[in-house]
N, C-alpha and C positions, 0 to 999 in steps of 0.2 A: 504494500500500500504506500502511495506517495503522500508526502506532507503537502497539504494544500497551501500552507503558509510559504510564500515565495520570497525571493530576494526583493522583488518589487514591493511586496507587502511590507517587508522590514524597512525599506527606505522610506516609504510613505508614512509609516508609523513614526519613524524617527524625525522626519520633516515636520509632521504635525506636532510632535513634542516640542520641537524647536520654535514653533509658532505660538505655543501656549504661553500666555502672559505669566503664569506661575513659574514655568521653567525659565523664562527670559529674565526673571527677577533674581535668579540665583547664578552667580559666576561658576559655582561648582557644577550645577546641572547643565549649563550652556557648554562649559568646557568638556563635559563628558560626551557631548555630541559632535564636537569639532575635531577633525584630524589635526595632528601637530603641525602639518604643513598647509593648513587651511588658508585660502585666499578668497576674498569677495570683491567683485567689481559692482559697486552699488549703483542704484538708480541715478545718483548724483554724478557718477563717473569716477568717484573716489575709489581707490584700492585699499582694502582693509586686510590686516592680518588677524590671526587668531586672538591675540590679546586686545587689539583695538576694537574688534567687533564685539567681543565679550563685554568690554567696558561700555560700548555704545548701547547694547541691548539691555544691560542691567540698568543703565542710567535712564533710558527712555521708559522702561516699565516701572522703575521706582517712582517716576512722576505720574504714573497712572495712564500713560499713553497707550491706547488699545492697539492691537495688531491689525484690525480691519477684517475684511472678508477674503476668503480664498475660493477660487473657482477653477474649473477645467483642469484639475490635476491629472496628469498622465505619467505613467512610469514605463520605462523601457530598460530591460536588462541588457547592458552592452557586453558584459563578460561575467564569468561566474562570481566575481567579487566587486562588480561595478554596476550601479544603476543610475540612469539619468532621469530626473524628474523635471517636468515643466508644469507651470500653473500660472494663474493670474491673481494679483491682489488688488484690492481697492481699499485705500485708507483715506477716508473722508474726501473722496473724489480724486485722490492721487492714485492713479492706476499704474501697475507695472506688470510686464511679462517677466516671469522668474524661471531660472534654470539652475538646477542643483545636480552635482555629481556626488554620489554617496559611494564610499569604498568600505568593504568589509576588511577590518584591520584587527587582527588578534581576536576574532570572533564577534567584534562589535561593528555596527554600521556607523561610520563617521562621515560627516560632511567634509568633503575635500575641496569643493569649489562651488561658489554661488554667484549668480549675476542677476541683477534686476535692470530692466530696460523700461523707462516710462513710455506710456502710450496714451493716445487720445481715443476714447471709446468709439468715437465717430469714424475713426480710420481703421478699425479692426475688421478684417475679413475672416470668413470661416477657414478652418484648417489648422 
């Protein structure tokens, strides 16, 4: 019998944890989800490393700033230990297409790379 819980499921579960305001308030919990070599290219164009994004997330959620809504999440397993997620976020009208690469490292799924690209909802086409 095969396990119905897939690598894609594990990456989605980990991404949703990282989007959870309770997790984002905790440097320990955020750090447990980020690969040591983590890099993010934010919607602003700024490049963040693991320490900088941890401080940002903890700071924004300590102030009570909510994460917004998530839609159209899709997962594709690229290799046995690598999953690519794409989804959209809407944070008080600030919308972004998001892309995450999750890598299984030592048995844990860790976010290796993330990018957010702003978009205007009127310019979105299907697909």
